[in-house]
KEZAKE-625660 format. One line per 2 residues: their letters; for each residue x, y, z of N, C-alpha, C. Coordinates in steps of 0.001 Angstrom, whole numbers, plus 500000, padded with zeros to 6 digits. Atoms other than C-alpha are relative to their C-alpha. Example, Ala and Ser with C-alpha at 12.3 -4.5 7.8 and 13.67 -1.06 7.14 Angstrom:
<rs>
as = 500890:498810:500000:512300:495500:507800:500900:501200:500000  499180:498810:499940:513670:498940:507140:499230:501090:500730
</rs>
This chain:
<rs>
xx = 500830:498800:500000:500000:500000:500000:500864:501249:500000  499074:498854:499928:502904:502344:500846:500642:500237:498660
xx = 499362:499851:501316:504571:501656:497483:499049:500628:499000  500985:499434:500925:501386:502525:495648:499829:501492:500227
xx = 500120:498554:499695:501111:505884:497443:501193:500750:499459  498781:499342:500496:504723:506730:496592:499972:500109:498488
xx = 500040:500026:501453:504148:505729:492972:499048:501069:499456  500968:498985:500445:501094:507944:492584:500536:501394:500242
xx = 499423:498677:499694:502879:510851:494286:501064:500370:498986  498940:499706:500974:505796:510530:491891:499409:500403:498669
xx = 500642:499654:501278:503547:510634:488876:499416:501409:500071  500605:498677:499827:501791:513687:490288:501063:501084:499923
xx = 498929:498991:500010:505099:515525:490808:500640:500143:498630  499301:499957:501282:506499:514586:487427:499109:500542:498897
xx = 500926:499672:501097:503371:515330:485423:500179:501414:499437  499837:498679:500624:504039:519114:485027:501128:500039:498987
xx = 498862:499946:500910:507293:518390:483305:499810:499125:498789  500196:500918:501106:505778:515932:480855:499350:500665:498818
xx = 500605:499307:501148:504136:518504:478622:498603:500429:500310  501366:499491:499845:500713:519928:478128:499040:498838:500150
xx = 501012:501016:499782:497516:518077:478963:499546:499385:498702  500474:500516:501279:496708:517681:475268:501006:499080:499343
xx = 498958:500792:500649:499992:515958:474479:499927:498571:500492  500022:501434:499657:499928:512142:474399:501376:499382:499816
xx = 498669:500537:500296:503616:511725:473504:501030:500661:500891  498892:499505:499190:506788:512110:475510:501269:500007:499161
xx = 498700:499960:500681:510168:513116:474340:500911:498988:500648  499057:500977:499456:513130:510840:474903:500516:500446:501349
xx = 499496:499479:498731:514358:513099:477655:498972:499784:501114  501068:500211:498998:510987:512950:479376:499848:498511:500351
xx = 500110:501431:499709:510847:509145:479049:501112:499536:500903  498883:500371:499136:514296:508786:480568:499791:500497:501417
xx = 500245:499427:498671:513338:511110:483383:498929:499192:500744  501083:500797:499383:510108:509103:484022:500518:498631:500433
xx = 499466:501317:499680:511970:505805:483894:500906:500054:501213  499083:499873:498882:514594:507066:486332:499249:500122:501325
xx = 500767:499795:498763:511911:508018:488860:499117:498785:500312  501028:501039:499771:509281:505233:488369:500585:498605:500196
xx = 499517:501372:499972:511365:502110:487872:500401:499528:501395  499652:500450:498645:512878:502046:491389:498770:499706:500867
xx = 501208:500247:499196:509304:502212:492772:499198:498816:499471  500802:501056:500603:507667:499790:490322:500659:498632:500176
xx = 499277:501260:499924:510375:497160:490585:499611:499156:501228  500430:500818:498833:509510:496096:494208:498589:499426:499830
xx = 501365:500486:500192:505878:495868:493207:499977:498801:499053  499932:501110:500943:506723:493624:490265:500530:498738:500677
xx = 499472:501147:499259:508783:491403:492523:498961:499422:500972  501046:500436:499084:505902:491303:495011:498953:499167:499259
xx = 500976:500739:500807:503474:490221:492278:500556:498638:499590  499369:501254:500392:505935:487563:491160:499984:498990:501149
xx = 500022:500885:498835:506191:486155:494700:498584:499505:500283  501403:500418:499778:502399:486145:494998:499612:498877:499035
xx = 500294:501054:500977:502144:484102:491817:500669:498679:500400  499312:501208:499551:504729:481652:493180:499252:499337:501157
xx = 500723:500551:498856:502782:481265:496431:498669:499398:499570  501257:500564:500503:499504:480729:494538:500248:498633:499364
xx = 499658:501274:500633:501203:478021:492520:500315:498932:501058  499678:500935:498923:502560:476423:495712:498737:499536:500742
xx = 501265:500346:499322:499118:476569:497358:499202:499014:499177  500728:500905:500883:497505:474908:494356:500614:498602:500031
xx = 499317:501278:499964:500128:472171:494431:499748:499278:501330  500269:500585:498679:499593:471649:498190:498595:499410:500055
xx = 501365:500506:500021:495844:471277:497652:499903:498710:499196  499994:501202:500820:496466:468749:494926:500629:498832:500756
xx = 499338:501046:499218:498878:466816:497153:499098:499510:501134  500902:500351:498911:496331:466930:500001:498876:499081:499506
xx = 501051:500844:500581:493622:465468:497749:500525:498595:499730  499399:501303:500251:495961:462683:496721:500189:499218:501301
xx = 499813:500653:498710:496769:461974:500371:498680:499481:500557  501319:500449:499541:493058:461792:501248:499564:498736:499263
xx = 500367:501162:500804:492461:459378:498396:500795:498777:500450  499147:501103:499568:495397:457269:499499:499592:499512:501389
xx = 500441:500343:498655:494173:457384:503107:498755:499113:499955  501229:500801:500153:490765:456060:502033:500321:498591:499524
xx = 499616:501312:500507:492387:453239:500084:500658:499155:501088  499321:500726:498921:494566:452327:503071:498984:499489:501031
xx = 501039:500428:499062:491511:452242:505383:499227:498815:499463  500722:501105:500617:489697:449988:502923:500822:498714:500056
xx = 499120:501166:499920:492696:447665:502751:500102:499480:501434  499934:500396:498598:492872:447694:506565:498757:499227:500411
xx = 501250:500718:499698:489213:446660:506816:500019:498597:499414  499907:501319:500623:489825:443823:504368:500931:499082:500788
xx = 499047:500777:499200:492803:442710:506430:499348:499541:501308  500689:500355:498754:490667:442800:509609:499022:498857:499782
xx = 500950:501075:500310:488015:440631:507950:500744:498675:499839  499198:501212:500179:490659:438143:506847:500558:499493:501324
xx = 499453:500378:498702:492155:438214:510339:498950:499281:500847  501080:500634:499234:488794:437388:511943:499719:498586:499482
xx = 500214:501329:500566:488298:434492:509510:501109:499043:500420  498879:500835:499596:491780:433189:510284:499913:499649:501489
xx = 500138:500253:498572:491110:433573:514003:498973:498904:500259  501038:501028:499865:487944:431505:513640:500548:498629:499608
xx = 499400:501262:500424:489845:428839:511713:500985:499468:501030  499046:500421:498985:492539:428816:514377:499287:499388:501207
xx = 500762:500555:498879:489912:428225:517074:499515:498590:499668  500463:501333:500424:488480:425327:515065:501162:499007:500029
xx = 498830:500872:499996:491983:423913:514579:500423:499649:501416  499646:500265:498601:492608:424281:518313:499088:498945:500598
xx = 500942:501007:499500:489436:422321:519101:500305:498630:499403  499645:501259:500636:490413:419674:516569:501247:499392:500634
xx = 498789:500494:499347:493795:419459:518228:499693:499332:501339  500400:500598:498719:492125:418790:521595:499401:498612:499771
xx = 500589:501301:500305:490011:416011:520051:501061:498991:499561  498942:500906:500471:493076:414579:518339:500812:499452:501170
xx = 499244:500450:498834:494941:414458:521629:499212:498971:500811  500822:500962:499280:492006:412703:523279:499986:498646:499299
xx = 499975:501249:500757:491865:410143:520484:501327:499270:500168  498675:500620:499848:495611:409566:520755:500128:499328:501380
xx = 499942:500580:498664:495275:408999:524502:499184:498718:500089  500846:501200:499972:492395:406547:523992:500663:498841:499266
xx = 499316:501045:500777:494331:404649:521323:501169:499431:500794  498854:500457:499198:497358:404517:523597:499539:499082:501129
xx = 500523:500844:498923:495225:403107:526424:499596:498631:499471  500396:501281:500593:493766:400452:524113:501216:499144:499683
xx = 498782:500749:500303:497254:399477:522994:500603:499401:501265  499463:500502:498736:498340:399139:526617:499211:498788:500482
xx = 500841:501112:499564:495354:396931:527377:500332:498732:499209  499695:501148:500842:496108:394646:524416:501399:499459:500295
xx = 498617:500414:499750:499815:394606:525241:500108:499210:501306  499949:500686:498707:499195:393511:528827:499289:498660:499970
xx = 500660:501292:500125:497101:390610:527598:498710:499900:500763  501259:500054:499257:493978:391599:529522:498847:499558:499100
xx = 501076:500368:500906:491894:391014:526417:500586:499799:498616  499510:500264:501347:492756:389417:523107:499112:500669:498973
xx = 500780:499355:501054:491593:390795:519800:498708:499241:499722  501210:500786:500255:489171:387943:519318:498963:500240:501090
xx = 500910:499736:498890:487690:388529:522772:499341:501372:499863  500553:498655:500219:487261:392229:521969:498900:499955:498955
xx = 500998:500083:501074:485423:391379:518740:498738:499316:500483  501166:500741:499488:483169:388859:520502:499188:500875:500961
xx = 500697:499139:499033:482383:391301:523305:499228:501108:499294  500680:498940:500745:481560:394092:520846:498758:499462:499300
xx = 501152:500598:500690:479299:391754:518866:498869:499720:500977  501022:500290:498982:477481:390651:522019:499313:501276:500482
xx = 500579:498728:499544:477014:394256:523138:499055:500579:498951  500854:499499:501077:475590:395232:519730:498692:499230:499956
xx = 501218:500817:500026:473160:392315:519774:499090:500324:501183  500782:499654:498821:472070:393225:523306:499295:501339:499821
xx = 500604:498694:500240:471474:396841:522325:498847:499902:499006  501065:500176:500989:469466:395805:519261:498767:499347:500617
xx = 501113:500656:499320:467345:393534:521459:499242:500976:500885  500647:499013:499125:466677:396341:523928:499202:501019:499185
xx = 500713:499052:500861:465725:398735:521114:498726:499384:499463  501177:500702:500505:463340:396152:519685:498910:499921:501066
xx = 500975:500082:498896:461676:395718:523106:499358:501366:500240  500524:498637:499779:461341:399503:523528:499006:500375:498917
xx = 500912:499683:501100:459779:399881:520082:498694:499225:500120  501200:500811:499831:457371:397047:520818:499101:500587:501088
xx = 500776:499391:498924:456322:398694:524078:499348:501297:499537  500569:498756:500524:455822:401989:522263:498770:499718:499152
xx = 501137:500329:500861:453564:400322:519691:498819:499491:500800  501075:500515:499174:451578:398650:522471:499397:501076:500892
xx = 500502:498932:499134:451231:401859:524493:498990:500846:499232  500999:499187:500706:448024:403691:523526:500398:501478:499988
xx = 499668:498581:500124:448634:407223:522247:498865:500844:500560  500980:499112:499386:446879:409971:524175:499893:501257:499148
xx = 500226:498810:500809:445375:412659:521981:499423:501098:500880  500459:498888:499166:445077:415963:523827:499030:500881:499209
xx = 500909:499083:500695:442226:418338:523004:500707:501302:499649  499427:498704:500379:442940:421681:521334:499107:501149:500442
xx = 500927:498977:499524:440234:423576:523189:499488:499604:501380  500627:500310:498720:438369:423757:526498:498716:499205:499759
xx = 501196:500830:500168:435398:421422:527125:498797:500813:499524  501206:499339:500486:432214:422269:525285:498894:499973:501048
xx = 500987:500095:498935:430226:421236:528320:500744:499892:501316  499252:499942:498752:431484:422138:531766:499138:500670:501058
xx = 500730:499373:498913:429992:422943:535134:500529:501413:500236  499529:498625:499723:430145:426613:536189:501223:499994:500898
xx = 498762:499902:499241:433582:427527:537494:501212:499885:499101  498735:500078:500737:437183:426954:536455:500653:498649:500223
xx = 499196:501214:499906:439259:423899:535728:501309:500228:499251  498703:499934:500674:442885:423417:534656:500091:498806:499063
xx = 499967:501082:500988:443218:421399:531443:501191:500184:499066  498877:499977:500949:446128:420476:529166:499458:499884:498585
xx = 500413:500034:501396:445631:421195:525470:501238:499997:499110  498899:500023:500959:447761:420910:522346:499534:500631:498696
xx = 500310:499351:501276:447710:423224:519316:501208:499871:499093  498868:500111:500928:449853:422918:516167:501002:501137:500181
xx = 498934:499003:499876:453199:424675:516446:500504:500193:501408  499586:499816:498613:453564:424297:520216:499972:498665:500724
xx = 500099:501143:499105:454205:421719:522913:498708:500108:500798  501204:499916:499169:451229:420792:525110:500184:500991:501152
xx = 499944:499051:498885:450401:423413:527732:498644:500033:500693  501212:499963:499197:447836:423923:530487:499327:501368:499905
xx = 500795:498773:500052:445026:426482:530312:498920:499929:501067  501129:499912:499081:442333:427682:532658:498724:500074:499176
xx = 501283:500035:500705:438885:426715:531276:498918:500551:500923  500969:499266:499181:436007:428868:532457:498591:499833:499443
xx = 501415:500081:500353:432230:428502:532426:499186:500800:501015  500997:499409:499111:429456:430667:533857:498618:499862:499355
xx = 501358:500229:500473:425689:430576:533489:499580:500982:498923  500385:498989:500987:425543:433703:531364:500744:499834:498681
xx = 499171:500042:501218:428425:433216:528905:500181:498602:499444  499887:501356:500488:428444:429415:528646:501377:499401:500190
xx = 498762:500764:499831:431328:426947:528297:500990:500295:498873  498998:499960:501064:434507:426671:526256:500957:501170:500054
xx = 499147:498806:499918:436257:429842:527428:501372:499643:500566  498627:500105:499481:440063:429940:527892:500380:501353:500591
xx = 499542:498756:499365:441309:432533:530393:501454:500221:499569  498642:499734:500486:444359:434092:528719:500694:501107:500797
xx = 499420:498854:499279:444855:437154:530948:499170:500216:501258  500719:499802:498740:443990:437615:534613:500832:500890:500905
xx = 499294:499040:499142:444959:440606:536757:499052:500472:501096  500798:499567:498861:443690:441423:540222:500466:501364:500485
xx = 499767:498650:499518:443549:445143:541043:501386:500514:499563  498687:499437:500351:446901:447009:541141:501055:498916:500157
xx = 499130:501176:499969:449347:444269:540207:501316:500299:499298  498682:499703:500563:453074:444911:539724:500583:498900:499133
xx = 499398:501040:500846:453856:441473:538178:499781:500202:498508  500269:499825:501422:452509:442791:534859:500939:501030:499345
xx = 498981:499127:500595:455384:445263:534360:501180:499113:499594  499046:501020:500433:457320:442613:532414:500647:500382:498677
xx = 499296:499764:501258:459743:442499:529494:499228:499383:498841  500663:500501:501209:458717:441738:525928:500133:498478:499901
xx = 499780:501437:500088:460252:438256:526074:499131:499244:501004  500850:500650:499001:458345:437420:529259:498545:499962:499532
xx = 501363:499986:500525:455067:438486:527646:499848:499014:498842  500073:500940:501115:455869:436409:524559:499865:498568:500504
xx = 500013:501366:499473:456442:433263:526657:498842:499747:500953  501024:500161:498979:453769:433911:529301:500609:499928:501380
xx = 499477:500007:498634:454117:434118:533070:498843:499798:500978  500991:500219:498961:452322:433446:536337:499668:498523:500167
xx = 500330:501385:499653:451060:430269:537976:498534:499737:499653  501371:500280:500400:447990:429026:536106:499361:498885:500827
xx = 500561:501052:499161:447618:426107:538493:499269:500584:501209  500708:499301:498927:446562:428608:541163:498975:500924:499343
xx = 501027:499318:500773:443269:429831:539777:499672:501392:500531  500261:498677:499437:443291:432939:541975:501203:500928:499906
xx = 498786:499198:500140:446694:434288:540958:500010:500724:498667  499808:499288:501263:447726:436797:538288:500791:499120:499039
xx = 499220:500729:500999:448923:435225:535047:499647:500512:498603  500254:499723:501417:449186:435669:531282:500437:498782:499202
xx = 499723:501222:500747:449036:432730:528860:501231:500137:499116  498843:499775:500875:451646:434264:526523:499561:500396:498602
xx = 500358:499486:501325:451567:436129:523216:500115:498919:498925  499795:501016:501035:452922:433195:521197:498862:498970:500028
xx = 501108:500962:499905:450292:430761:522490:498692:500642:499535  501215:499308:500421:447562:433364:521967:499954:500136:498480
xx = 499933:499937:501468:448738:433790:518375:499651:498650:499380  500247:501332:500566:448740:430020:517709:498537:499589:500148
xx = 501400:500351:499785:445262:429644:519185:499068:500732:499036  500962:499181:500760:443591:432499:517304:500295:500057:498515
xx = 499650:499874:501416:445471:432376:514005:499450:498838:499169  500425:501164:500767:444426:428851:513019:498499:499795:499963
xx = 501436:500225:499893:440794:428744:514176:499312:501295:500437  500702:498772:499591:438147:431465:514608:499700:500000:501492
xx = 500242:499841:498572:437857:432734:518176:499280:501312:500272  500580:498772:499486:435685:435256:519947:500721:500377:501283
xx = 499288:499490:498825:437014:437403:522791:498994:500656:500932  500841:499350:498992:435387:438514:526025:500889:500658:501040
xx = 499280:499261:498972:436673:441158:528447:499120:500063:501242  500744:499988:498745:435519:440682:532044:500756:500863:501008
xx = 501440:500091:499739:434132:442108:534233:499143:500950:499156  500745:499013:500783:433127:444621:531546:498924:499358:499124
xx = 500949:500744:500824:431242:441905:529575:499971:500493:498553  499915:499644:501410:432384:443326:526248:500490:498820:499190
xx = 499621:501120:500848:432761:440904:523349:500367:500468:498601  499653:499827:501418:434414:440823:519908:499892:498615:499355
xx = 500349:501320:500539:433260:438050:517588:501065:499375:499104  498947:500601:500847:436479:437511:515577:501339:500608:500372
xx = 498725:499480:499518:439773:438021:517403:501140:499182:499412  498828:500655:500587:443035:437252:515591:501240:500793:500409
xx = 498736:499372:499608:446530:437983:516942:501102:499554:499053  498919:500283:500936:449501:438215:514564:501177:499298:500657
xx = 498825:500738:499534:452835:436434:514861:501026:500946:500616  498918:499189:499433:456041:437611:516523:500587:500936:498953
xx = 499469:499154:501074:457328:438879:513160:499082:501189:499718  500964:498916:500201:454176:441012:512985:499812:500847:501252
xx = 500086:499224:498765:454757:442420:516482:498815:499618:500863  501202:500443:499285:451865:440340:517904:498888:501043:499872
xx = 500975:498956:500318:449570:442827:516227:498578:499452:500043  501420:500360:500057:445789:442770:516657:499570:500094:498533
xx = 500321:500010:501427:444945:441705:513112:498506:500143:499750  501444:499900:500180:441204:441500:513627:499317:499965:501360
xx = 500854:500075:498818:438583:442141:516294:498579:499605:499608  501356:500285:500434:435507:441522:514167:499052:501084:500472
xx = 501001:499068:499502:432352:443150:515443:499960:499921:501517  499961:499956:498542:432571:444248:519071:498694:500577:500536
xx = 501225:499536:499370:429600:444786:521386:500185:500014:501508  499916:499930:498552:428947:445523:525026:501007:501045:500442
xx = 499103:499018:499405:431296:447435:527287:501442:499543:499816  498589:500346:500264:434809:447144:525793:500907:501105:500522
xx = 499166:498942:499426:436559:449482:528221:501479:499688:499833  498616:500393:500304:439754:447496:527755:500101:499895:498495
xx = 500054:499878:501450:440461:448505:524185:500920:499054:499259  499188:500753:500958:441687:446301:521366:499803:500685:498650
xx = 500100:499262:501254:442362:448556:518376:500724:499214:498917  499420:500769:501096:442971:446756:515108:501271:500656:499481
xx = 498688:499596:500551:446552:447003:513706:500952:500561:501059  499059:499573:498960:448069:447960:517103:500897:498831:500397
xx = 499031:501010:499593:451203:446099:518154:500159:500014:501520  499840:500132:498552:452084:444898:521632:501244:500759:500452
xx = 498900:499184:499482:454295:447233:523688:500309:499633:501440  499541:500157:498624:456356:446799:526847:500983:501119:500292
xx = 499078:498926:499633:458736:449047:528757:501300:499927:499204  498751:500144:500738:461663:447612:526777:499795:499843:498494
xx = 500268:500045:501434:459946:447548:523364:498785:500863:499703  501063:499018:500231:457926:450611:522368:499461:499847:498583
xx = 500634:500192:501298:455498:449783:519535:498677:500769:499896  501303:499340:499969:452681:452245:520342:499818:501049:498906
xx = 500127:499039:501098:453435:454563:517399:499832:501430:500450  500130:498637:499481:453393:457644:519652:501400:500546:500261
xx = 498619:499516:499852:456695:459538:519176:500209:500725:501333  499657:499315:498761:458364:460645:522369:499352:499415:501239
xx = 500670:500595:498829:456172:458452:524626:500059:498479:499894  500105:501453:499885:456286:454872:525792:498896:499730:501017
xx = 501153:500124:499110:452812:454212:527184:500102:498764:500888  499831:501185:499168:453714:450734:528429:500878:500312:501215
xx = 499124:499616:498892:456510:452228:530521:499264:500927:500968  500744:499069:499146:454226:455022:531795:498942:499285:500840
xx = 501070:500695:499289:451384:452666:532717:500519:498844:500853  499438:501095:499210:453699:450008:534131:499408:498653:499670
xx = 500620:501251:500405:452105:447216:532114:500144:499841:498498  499960:500257:501436:452442:445567:528701:498583:499929:499443
xx = 501350:500006:500585:449465:446100:526356:500084:500463:498552  500104:499538:501388:448292:446960:522828:499652:501485:500008
xx = 500216:498555:499926:448738:450723:523269:500201:500643:498625  499649:499089:501082:448623:453410:520604:499752:501420:500487
xx = 500090:498608:499572:448446:457226:520632:498613:500357:500525  501366:499719:499536:444664:457132:521185:499562:499029:501088
xx = 500399:501018:499041:444211:453897:523114:501152:499771:500979  498877:500089:499076:446626:454485:526016:499570:499988:501463
xx = 500465:500101:498619:444430:454232:529107:500062:498550:500457  499992:501354:499459:444656:451236:531418:499497:500069:501433
xx = 500643:499988:498703:442742:450296:534536:500868:499256:501004  499065:500632:499086:445483:449676:537065:499301:499431:501232
xx = 500642:500393:498753:443087:449343:539999:498709:499220:499772  501168:500800:500304:440521:447096:538335:500407:498552:499734
xx = 499787:501386:500404:440220:443346:537949:499783:499914:498498  500120:500147:501455:440825:442522:534309:500206:498528:499654
xx = 499911:501386:500425:440189:439133:532766:499642:499935:498521  500219:500143:501435:440505:438365:529043:499839:498518:499690
xx = 500284:501388:500325:438968:435149:527696:499745:499867:498496  500287:500282:501407:438741:433546:524225:499267:498663:499910
xx = 500722:501247:500203:436514:430776:522846:499920:499686:498510  500079:500452:501383:436582:428744:519653:498607:500229:499450
xx = 501278:499735:500658:433844:429558:517140:499837:499128:498764  500229:500896:501126:433614:426502:514894:498509:499869:499758
xx = 501429:500010:500310:430280:426619:513120:499403:498602:500086  500525:501369:499976:430016:422820:513131:500074:499371:501383
xx = 499927:500515:498641:430513:422449:516888:498895:500614:500847  501052:499515:499098:427702:422729:519427:500584:500255:501366
xx = 499559:499673:498651:428350:424438:522752:498808:499952:500938  501090:500133:499050:426284:423710:525853:500002:501202:500928
xx = 500139:498830:499157:425076:426822:527624:499348:499589:501309  500500:500448:498704:424687:426062:531304:498799:500845:500436
xx = 501058:499105:499537:422477:429071:531911:498684:499746:499301  501236:500138:500756:419955:428497:529122:499527:498550:499910
xx = 500347:501402:499973:419990:424678:529457:499611:499458:498638  500260:500602:501317:419995:423991:525729:501253:500102:499155
xx = 498852:500000:500909:422407:423314:522901:499740:500987:498900  500141:499050:501082:423009:426058:520409:501257:499979:499135
xx = 498876:499994:500933:425295:426545:517416:500732:501324:500081  499183:498792:500072:428189:428961:517354:500527:500162:498601
</rs>
């Protein structure tokens, strides 16, 4: 900036001696005089511009080198990841080889023991062969006897539902549905609702045992053998029961009913796939397409809230259906609805079709 001021000042001082304002040409004497004054001032500026160009060129080269280094860095990271993958595979193979080595050592020890036995004369080779043959024949005989006993034993076929005719009250019965091992259920009958009901959910007043994890709800919990205790049959069993055969649902003590209840699979989040037509007082809500939520698995579809955690109980919550009756007795029951099966209604004393 200082050089520019000096340069302008020099031109201003020299201009009177350069001729009139109308003249565009300088004499040789005037050019020499101008060159003698201006060149010493312009020269540093020219050198400065030259250095700036050099630095710009250096900066451009540095940026190019930096880009190359970044590219190389990325390639090295990729190669490192590939090496890590190969290392993990080799580590796995080494573990397998180590296990094989242990088995090999055990086999070698067993072979060595057998050689010692044969060497000491405790058992000849022929005796070993005879003993092995006798043992094989004995085992085959025992297997044959077991199979014969199995064929003679009558097979017990378990029912897949509660009794169609049952005295009022509750009984514990073992049933078997496809896709599951046999399990016990509480069968319920009253004079108003009739027989064939399975109690799948029972909660007495404010009950902390229902603040359970998702896995516990999937498997079920509580002692069903004690008919007065809290329990839940389990989401997986409830799915297997309702997915294969038509079932109706009843919520007690509200006496609300839904005529076609279907619960989805685990992959579907144990979603309420169908409720059919509901009637009566359904204060305990079952909203179609809602998934089951617990404190450790929020499926209520309400951003920023986990209603299962807030209510301290697992249920089919959503943003609208998030109330729960903590201080009420809640009992959920289901019943098969096969059109070709007759159910005996204790209250009405006649057989009717469902």
